[in-house]
A tleap script that builds the chain and sets N, CA, C and O, in Angstrom:
source leaprc.protein.ff14SB
mol = sequence {
  NMET ARG ALA SER GLY ASP LYS THR SER THR
  ARG GLU ALA LEU ASN ILE ARG ILE LYS PRO
  GLN VAL ARG GLU LEU ILE ASP ARG ALA ALA
  GLU LEU ALA GLY LYS ASN ARG THR ASN PHE
  VAL LEU ASP ALA ALA CYS ARG ALA ALA GLU
  SER LEU LEU LEU ASP ARG THR VAL LEU SER
  VAL SER PRO LYS ALA TYR ARG GLN PHE LEU
  LYS ARG LEU ASP ALA ARG PRO ARG PRO ASN
  LYS ARG LEU ILE LYS THR ILE ARG THR ARG
  ALA PRO TRP CASP
}
set mol.1.N position { 5.408 -194.386 43.778 }
set mol.1.CA position { 4.829 -195.666 43.508 }
set mol.1.C position { 3.317 -195.601 43.315 }
set mol.1.O position { 2.638 -196.627 43.285 }
set mol.2.N position { 2.827 -194.441 43.192 }
set mol.2.CA position { 1.398 -194.298 43.015 }
set mol.2.C position { 0.988 -194.689 41.616 }
set mol.2.O position { 1.757 -194.548 40.666 }
set mol.3.N position { -0.233 -195.183 41.496 }
set mol.3.CA position { -0.739 -195.618 40.211 }
set mol.3.C position { -1.200 -194.443 39.389 }
set mol.3.O position { -2.383 -194.342 39.065 }
set mol.4.N position { -0.291 -193.551 39.045 }
set mol.4.CA position { -0.662 -192.345 38.310 }
set mol.4.C position { -0.645 -192.570 36.800 }
set mol.4.O position { -1.050 -191.696 36.034 }
set mol.5.N position { -0.177 -193.740 36.374 }
set mol.5.CA position { -0.077 -194.019 34.954 }
set mol.5.C position { -1.375 -194.555 34.360 }
set mol.5.O position { -1.430 -194.838 33.163 }
set mol.6.N position { -2.416 -194.700 35.172 }
set mol.6.CA position { -3.666 -195.230 34.665 }
set mol.6.C position { -4.261 -194.313 33.616 }
set mol.6.O position { -4.315 -193.096 33.794 }
set mol.7.N position { -4.709 -194.914 32.514 }
set mol.7.CA position { -5.305 -194.140 31.420 }
set mol.7.C position { -6.768 -193.785 31.708 }
set mol.7.O position { -7.298 -192.812 31.172 }
set mol.8.N position { -7.407 -194.584 32.555 }
set mol.8.CA position { -8.805 -194.312 32.865 }
set mol.8.C position { -8.914 -193.436 34.105 }
set mol.8.O position { -7.999 -193.373 34.926 }
set mol.9.N position { -10.041 -192.770 34.220 }
set mol.9.CA position { -10.246 -191.911 35.386 }
set mol.9.C position { -11.287 -192.514 36.330 }
set mol.9.O position { -11.887 -191.809 37.141 }
set mol.10.N position { -11.492 -193.827 36.211 }
set mol.10.CA position { -12.473 -194.481 37.099 }
set mol.10.C position { -11.922 -194.558 38.497 }
set mol.10.O position { -10.712 -194.638 38.710 }
set mol.11.N position { -12.822 -194.531 39.435 }
set mol.11.CA position { -12.456 -194.648 40.852 }
set mol.11.C position { -13.311 -195.715 41.485 }
set mol.11.O position { -14.402 -196.021 41.004 }
set mol.12.N position { -12.814 -196.279 42.564 }
set mol.12.CA position { -13.555 -197.269 43.322 }
set mol.12.C position { -13.712 -196.774 44.745 }
set mol.12.O position { -12.883 -196.011 45.242 }
set mol.13.N position { -14.769 -197.204 45.394 }
set mol.13.CA position { -15.024 -196.816 46.771 }
set mol.13.C position { -14.261 -197.730 47.720 }
set mol.13.O position { -14.077 -198.914 47.441 }
set mol.14.N position { -13.824 -197.180 48.829 }
set mol.14.CA position { -13.204 -197.926 49.894 }
set mol.14.C position { -13.965 -197.564 51.159 }
set mol.14.O position { -13.868 -196.438 51.647 }
set mol.15.N position { -14.710 -198.498 51.681 }
set mol.15.CA position { -15.520 -198.234 52.853 }
set mol.15.C position { -14.887 -198.861 54.080 }
set mol.15.O position { -14.464 -200.016 54.057 }
set mol.16.N position { -14.828 -198.078 55.158 }
set mol.16.CA position { -14.296 -198.611 56.423 }
set mol.16.C position { -15.212 -198.210 57.565 }
set mol.16.O position { -15.896 -197.189 57.496 }
set mol.17.N position { -15.221 -199.002 58.593 }
set mol.17.CA position { -16.015 -198.680 59.780 }
set mol.17.C position { -15.031 -198.256 60.871 }
set mol.17.O position { -14.057 -198.952 61.159 }
set mol.18.N position { -15.307 -197.113 61.460 }
set mol.18.CA position { -14.443 -196.609 62.514 }
set mol.18.C position { -15.286 -196.075 63.660 }
set mol.18.O position { -16.461 -195.746 63.496 }
set mol.19.N position { -14.663 -195.997 64.807 }
set mol.19.CA position { -15.325 -195.442 65.973 }
set mol.19.C position { -15.441 -193.936 65.813 }
set mol.19.O position { -14.597 -193.326 65.156 }
set mol.20.N position { -16.469 -193.316 66.398 }
set mol.20.CA position { -16.661 -191.867 66.274 }
set mol.20.C position { -15.460 -191.060 66.726 }
set mol.20.O position { -15.137 -190.050 66.101 }
set mol.21.N position { -14.790 -191.472 67.790 }
set mol.21.CA position { -13.647 -190.719 68.282 }
set mol.21.C position { -12.482 -190.777 67.297 }
set mol.21.O position { -11.711 -189.822 67.198 }
set mol.22.N position { -12.346 -191.872 66.575 }
set mol.22.CA position { -11.300 -191.972 65.573 }
set mol.22.C position { -11.615 -191.061 64.410 }
set mol.22.O position { -10.726 -190.397 63.876 }
set mol.23.N position { -12.896 -191.024 64.005 }
set mol.23.CA position { -13.306 -190.145 62.919 }
set mol.23.C position { -13.072 -188.680 63.284 }
set mol.23.O position { -12.629 -187.889 62.451 }
set mol.24.N position { -13.372 -188.325 64.534 }
set mol.24.CA position { -13.150 -186.953 64.986 }
set mol.24.C position { -11.648 -186.593 64.967 }
set mol.24.O position { -11.267 -185.485 64.590 }
set mol.25.N position { -10.827 -187.539 65.377 }
set mol.25.CA position { -9.366 -187.349 65.364 }
set mol.25.C position { -8.891 -187.089 63.931 }
set mol.25.O position { -8.126 -186.157 63.683 }
set mol.26.N position { -9.350 -187.921 62.996 }
set mol.26.CA position { -8.975 -187.783 61.594 }
set mol.26.C position { -9.471 -186.449 61.047 }
set mol.26.O position { -8.743 -185.747 60.345 }
set mol.27.N position { -10.704 -186.108 61.373 }
set mol.27.CA position { -11.257 -184.834 60.908 }
set mol.27.C position { -10.471 -183.636 61.405 }
set mol.27.O position { -10.246 -182.689 60.651 }
set mol.28.N position { -10.049 -183.663 62.665 }
set mol.28.CA position { -9.259 -182.568 63.204 }
set mol.28.C position { -7.923 -182.454 62.502 }
set mol.28.O position { -7.489 -181.357 62.150 }
set mol.29.N position { -7.277 -183.576 62.301 }
set mol.29.CA position { -5.973 -183.571 61.625 }
set mol.29.C position { -6.115 -183.134 60.161 }
set mol.29.O position { -5.280 -182.387 59.650 }
set mol.30.N position { -7.181 -183.606 59.485 }
set mol.30.CA position { -7.385 -183.249 58.096 }
set mol.30.C position { -7.597 -181.742 57.982 }
set mol.30.O position { -7.064 -181.103 57.074 }
set mol.31.N position { -8.355 -181.191 58.880 }
set mol.31.CA position { -8.616 -179.744 58.866 }
set mol.31.C position { -7.311 -178.961 59.038 }
set mol.31.O position { -7.063 -177.990 58.322 }
set mol.32.N position { -6.478 -179.392 59.995 }
set mol.32.CA position { -5.200 -178.732 60.197 }
set mol.32.C position { -4.298 -178.816 58.986 }
set mol.32.O position { -3.519 -177.906 58.704 }
set mol.33.N position { -4.419 -179.952 58.257 }
set mol.33.CA position { -3.602 -180.132 57.050 }
set mol.33.C position { -4.199 -179.439 55.855 }
set mol.33.O position { -3.581 -179.410 54.791 }
set mol.34.N position { -5.393 -178.876 55.997 }
set mol.34.CA position { -6.055 -178.212 54.872 }
set mol.34.C position { -6.571 -179.171 53.824 }
set mol.34.O position { -6.621 -178.842 52.639 }
set mol.35.N position { -6.960 -180.370 54.265 }
set mol.35.CA position { -7.471 -181.389 53.354 }
set mol.35.C position { -8.831 -181.856 53.826 }
set mol.35.O position { -9.213 -181.662 54.980 }
set mol.36.N position { -9.558 -182.478 52.902 }
set mol.36.CA position { -10.799 -183.122 53.356 }
set mol.36.C position { -10.455 -184.513 53.898 }
set mol.36.O position { -9.338 -184.997 53.717 }
set mol.37.N position { -11.394 -185.132 54.544 }
set mol.37.CA position { -11.148 -186.412 55.189 }
set mol.37.C position { -10.661 -187.467 54.196 }
set mol.37.O position { -9.717 -188.205 54.479 }
set mol.38.N position { -11.300 -187.533 53.050 }
set mol.38.CA position { -10.935 -188.547 52.059 }
set mol.38.C position { -9.490 -188.385 51.606 }
set mol.38.O position { -8.732 -189.355 51.605 }
set mol.39.N position { -9.098 -187.173 51.222 }
set mol.39.CA position { -7.743 -186.941 50.771 }
set mol.39.C position { -6.725 -187.191 51.874 }
set mol.39.O position { -5.652 -187.741 51.625 }
set mol.40.N position { -7.066 -186.786 53.095 }
set mol.40.CA position { -6.174 -186.995 54.214 }
set mol.40.C position { -5.914 -188.472 54.451 }
set mol.40.O position { -4.763 -188.890 54.578 }
set mol.41.N position { -6.970 -189.261 54.509 }
set mol.41.CA position { -6.859 -190.685 54.758 }
set mol.41.C position { -6.156 -191.369 53.598 }
set mol.41.O position { -5.315 -192.241 53.815 }
set mol.42.N position { -6.490 -190.984 52.356 }
set mol.42.CA position { -5.873 -191.594 51.204 }
set mol.42.C position { -4.368 -191.306 51.168 }
set mol.42.O position { -3.569 -192.204 50.899 }
set mol.43.N position { -3.984 -190.063 51.437 }
set mol.43.CA position { -2.562 -189.704 51.469 }
set mol.43.C position { -1.821 -190.489 52.538 }
set mol.43.O position { -0.726 -190.997 52.295 }
set mol.44.N position { -2.417 -190.587 53.723 }
set mol.44.CA position { -1.762 -191.313 54.814 }
set mol.44.C position { -1.647 -192.788 54.490 }
set mol.44.O position { -0.618 -193.399 54.777 }
set mol.45.N position { -2.669 -193.370 53.903 }
set mol.45.CA position { -2.623 -194.783 53.554 }
set mol.45.C position { -1.574 -195.044 52.460 }
set mol.45.O position { -0.850 -196.039 52.515 }
set mol.46.N position { -1.500 -194.164 51.490 }
set mol.46.CA position { -0.516 -194.338 50.428 }
set mol.46.C position { 0.910 -194.211 50.965 }
set mol.46.O position { 1.785 -194.980 50.570 }
set mol.47.N position { 1.154 -193.254 51.858 }
set mol.47.CA position { 2.489 -193.122 52.470 }
set mol.47.C position { 2.855 -194.377 53.240 }
set mol.47.O position { 3.975 -194.878 53.139 }
set mol.48.N position { 1.895 -194.884 54.014 }
set mol.48.CA position { 2.169 -196.104 54.786 }
set mol.48.C position { 2.436 -197.307 53.888 }
set mol.48.O position { 3.324 -198.113 54.169 }
set mol.49.N position { 1.662 -197.427 52.801 }
set mol.49.CA position { 1.843 -198.538 51.871 }
set mol.49.C position { 3.200 -198.440 51.178 }
set mol.49.O position { 3.917 -199.435 51.072 }
set mol.50.N position { 3.555 -197.236 50.702 }
set mol.50.CA position { 4.862 -197.049 50.041 }
set mol.50.C position { 6.004 -197.361 51.002 }
set mol.50.O position { 6.973 -198.017 50.621 }
set mol.51.N position { 5.895 -196.900 52.237 }
set mol.51.CA position { 6.943 -197.143 53.223 }
set mol.51.C position { 7.114 -198.619 53.482 }
set mol.51.O position { 8.238 -199.120 53.492 }
set mol.52.N position { 6.013 -199.331 53.693 }
set mol.52.CA position { 6.105 -200.762 53.945 }
set mol.52.C position { 6.692 -201.505 52.752 }
set mol.52.O position { 7.535 -202.383 52.933 }
set mol.53.N position { 6.266 -201.172 51.544 }
set mol.53.CA position { 6.812 -201.826 50.350 }
set mol.53.C position { 8.296 -201.560 50.201 }
set mol.53.O position { 9.057 -202.460 49.846 }
set mol.54.N position { 8.719 -200.322 50.472 }
set mol.54.CA position { 10.142 -199.998 50.378 }
set mol.54.C position { 10.959 -200.748 51.434 }
set mol.54.O position { 12.080 -201.181 51.171 }
set mol.55.N position { 10.381 -200.896 52.636 }
set mol.55.CA position { 11.068 -201.615 53.698 }
set mol.55.C position { 11.236 -203.088 53.376 }
set mol.55.O position { 12.168 -203.728 53.863 }
set mol.56.N position { 10.351 -203.626 52.567 }
set mol.56.CA position { 10.408 -205.053 52.216 }
set mol.56.C position { 11.101 -205.335 50.907 }
set mol.56.O position { 11.132 -206.480 50.454 }
set mol.57.N position { 11.661 -204.300 50.286 }
set mol.57.CA position { 12.356 -204.464 49.024 }
set mol.57.C position { 13.759 -205.022 49.297 }
set mol.57.O position { 14.479 -204.530 50.167 }
set mol.58.N position { 14.123 -206.035 48.554 }
set mol.58.CA position { 15.424 -206.677 48.720 }
set mol.58.C position { 16.282 -206.356 47.503 }
set mol.58.O position { 15.864 -206.544 46.360 }
set mol.59.N position { 17.465 -205.878 47.768 }
set mol.59.CA position { 18.432 -205.611 46.703 }
set mol.59.C position { 19.519 -206.673 46.774 }
set mol.59.O position { 20.100 -206.918 47.831 }
set mol.60.N position { 19.778 -207.286 45.656 }
set mol.60.CA position { 20.830 -208.307 45.588 }
set mol.60.C position { 22.012 -207.751 44.821 }
set mol.60.O position { 21.874 -207.269 43.697 }
set mol.61.N position { 23.165 -207.824 45.439 }
set mol.61.CA position { 24.396 -207.372 44.778 }
set mol.61.C position { 25.467 -208.434 44.992 }
set mol.61.O position { 25.330 -209.302 45.854 }
set mol.62.N position { 26.509 -208.360 44.219 }
set mol.62.CA position { 27.598 -209.307 44.330 }
set mol.62.C position { 28.364 -209.016 45.627 }
set mol.62.O position { 28.292 -207.901 46.145 }
set mol.63.N position { 29.081 -209.985 46.146 }
set mol.63.CA position { 29.885 -209.761 47.359 }
set mol.63.C position { 30.885 -208.611 47.143 }
set mol.63.O position { 31.133 -207.830 48.061 }
set mol.64.N position { 31.446 -208.507 45.961 }
set mol.64.CA position { 32.407 -207.443 45.684 }
set mol.64.C position { 31.732 -206.074 45.762 }
set mol.64.O position { 32.266 -205.152 46.378 }
set mol.65.N position { 30.569 -205.941 45.144 }
set mol.65.CA position { 29.839 -204.669 45.175 }
set mol.65.C position { 29.454 -204.300 46.614 }
set mol.65.O position { 29.506 -203.131 46.997 }
set mol.66.N position { 29.065 -205.309 47.407 }
set mol.66.CA position { 28.692 -205.055 48.795 }
set mol.66.C position { 29.901 -204.585 49.604 }
set mol.66.O position { 29.775 -203.671 50.419 }
set mol.67.N position { 31.059 -205.189 49.394 }
set mol.67.CA position { 32.271 -204.757 50.092 }
set mol.67.C position { 32.633 -203.310 49.728 }
set mol.67.O position { 33.026 -202.519 50.585 }
set mol.68.N position { 32.490 -202.981 48.420 }
set mol.68.CA position { 32.765 -201.601 47.991 }
set mol.68.C position { 31.774 -200.638 48.629 }
set mol.68.O position { 32.156 -199.539 49.031 }
set mol.69.N position { 30.515 -201.030 48.727 }
set mol.69.CA position { 29.491 -200.200 49.352 }
set mol.69.C position { 29.857 -199.939 50.822 }
set mol.69.O position { 29.828 -198.795 51.274 }
set mol.70.N position { 30.196 -200.984 51.553 }
set mol.70.CA position { 30.566 -200.820 52.963 }
set mol.70.C position { 31.804 -199.957 53.103 }
set mol.70.O position { 31.883 -199.137 54.018 }
set mol.71.N position { 32.765 -200.126 52.219 }
set mol.71.CA position { 33.983 -199.331 52.268 }
set mol.71.C position { 33.655 -197.853 52.102 }
set mol.71.O position { 34.217 -197.018 52.811 }
set mol.72.N position { 32.771 -197.520 51.196 }
set mol.72.CA position { 32.407 -196.119 50.986 }
set mol.72.C position { 31.624 -195.574 52.191 }
set mol.72.O position { 31.793 -194.413 52.562 }
set mol.73.N position { 30.783 -196.394 52.790 }
set mol.73.CA position { 30.061 -195.943 53.981 }
set mol.73.C position { 30.993 -195.641 55.130 }
set mol.73.O position { 30.783 -194.681 55.872 }
set mol.74.N position { 32.030 -196.461 55.285 }
set mol.74.CA position { 32.971 -196.296 56.394 }
set mol.74.C position { 34.001 -195.199 56.144 }
set mol.74.O position { 34.633 -194.723 57.088 }
set mol.75.N position { 34.178 -194.796 54.902 }
set mol.75.CA position { 35.205 -193.797 54.572 }
set mol.75.C position { 34.820 -192.442 55.129 }
set mol.75.O position { 33.646 -192.071 55.154 }
set mol.76.N position { 35.835 -191.705 55.577 }
set mol.76.CA position { 35.614 -190.336 56.035 }
set mol.76.C position { 35.278 -189.457 54.829 }
set mol.76.O position { 35.777 -189.705 53.731 }
set mol.77.N position { 34.461 -188.461 55.013 }
set mol.77.CA position { 34.140 -187.576 53.893 }
set mol.77.C position { 35.375 -186.793 53.475 }
set mol.77.O position { 36.160 -186.348 54.312 }
set mol.78.N position { 35.530 -186.635 52.178 }
set mol.78.CA position { 36.647 -185.832 51.679 }
set mol.78.C position { 36.298 -184.359 51.835 }
set mol.78.O position { 35.193 -183.943 51.487 }
set mol.79.N position { 37.217 -183.580 52.345 }
set mol.79.CA position { 36.926 -182.149 52.475 }
set mol.79.C position { 36.646 -181.518 51.107 }
set mol.79.O position { 37.343 -181.778 50.127 }
set mol.80.N position { 35.631 -180.703 51.074 }
set mol.80.CA position { 35.322 -179.930 49.874 }
set mol.80.C position { 34.851 -178.569 50.323 }
set mol.80.O position { 34.644 -178.345 51.516 }
set mol.81.N position { 34.681 -177.665 49.392 }
set mol.81.CA position { 34.342 -176.272 49.748 }
set mol.81.C position { 33.074 -176.180 50.563 }
set mol.81.O position { 33.029 -175.455 51.557 }
set mol.82.N position { 32.030 -176.910 50.159 }
set mol.82.CA position { 30.764 -176.839 50.906 }
set mol.82.C position { 30.922 -177.357 52.325 }
set mol.82.O position { 30.427 -176.745 53.271 }
set mol.83.N position { 31.611 -178.484 52.479 }
set mol.83.CA position { 31.806 -179.058 53.811 }
set mol.83.C position { 32.592 -178.103 54.694 }
set mol.83.O position { 32.226 -177.872 55.846 }
set mol.84.N position { 33.662 -177.552 54.160 }
set mol.84.CA position { 34.512 -176.621 54.940 }
set mol.84.C position { 33.689 -175.382 55.323 }
set mol.84.O position { 33.772 -174.919 56.461 }
set mol.85.N position { 32.903 -174.846 54.393 }
set mol.85.CA position { 32.071 -173.681 54.683 }
set mol.85.C position { 31.072 -174.000 55.793 }
set mol.85.O position { 30.873 -173.206 56.712 }
set mol.86.N position { 30.448 -175.171 55.693 }
set mol.86.CA position { 29.476 -175.576 56.706 }
set mol.86.C position { 30.105 -175.691 58.086 }
set mol.86.O position { 29.528 -175.247 59.080 }
set mol.87.N position { 31.282 -176.285 58.141 }
set mol.87.CA position { 31.955 -176.464 59.427 }
set mol.87.C position { 32.375 -175.107 60.020 }
set mol.87.O position { 32.340 -174.927 61.237 }
set mol.88.N position { 32.763 -174.172 59.177 }
set mol.88.CA position { 33.229 -172.879 59.665 }
set mol.88.C position { 32.109 -171.894 59.939 }
set mol.88.O position { 32.329 -170.890 60.616 }
set mol.89.N position { 30.917 -172.155 59.433 }
set mol.89.CA position { 29.797 -171.236 59.621 }
set mol.89.C position { 29.277 -171.340 61.051 }
set mol.89.O position { 29.034 -172.431 61.566 }
set mol.90.N position { 29.116 -170.201 61.663 }
set mol.90.CA position { 28.618 -170.168 63.039 }
set mol.90.C position { 27.128 -170.505 63.062 }
set mol.90.O position { 26.353 -170.008 62.246 }
set mol.91.N position { 26.745 -171.354 64.005 }
set mol.91.CA position { 25.344 -171.728 64.124 }
set mol.91.C position { 24.511 -170.524 64.529 }
set mol.91.O position { 24.968 -169.697 65.318 }
set mol.92.N position { 23.287 -170.409 63.998 }
set mol.92.CA position { 22.454 -169.220 64.320 }
set mol.92.C position { 22.110 -169.096 65.788 }
set mol.92.O position { 21.800 -167.997 66.249 }
set mol.93.N position { 22.155 -170.182 66.536 }
set mol.93.CA position { 21.807 -170.108 67.956 }
set mol.93.C position { 23.004 -169.795 68.854 }
set mol.93.O position { 22.842 -169.595 70.058 }
set mol.94.N position { 24.208 -169.753 68.269 }
set mol.94.CA position { 25.403 -169.414 69.055 }
set mol.94.C position { 25.535 -167.933 69.227 }
set mol.94.O position { 26.482 -167.468 69.862 }
savepdb mol mol.pdb
quit
């Protein structure tokens, strides 16, 4: 959902006031992530914005489609080669 389709390369400033200890926390995390403060904060803000927008998205479907959706959710998975192989494979910690 990022605005990557923009034809222009203009940027705008976003100024925020934060306490020194918050800035230090962000700086430590940004360093561990291998990013500068701006990119770290921008990435985190974009993830939070995308998550909130997705959580607030409403999908409307017909009652019939909803019943079919619930039926598929409740159905047991059909055995297939991958599922059987996964079930039979010994866990690495066993």
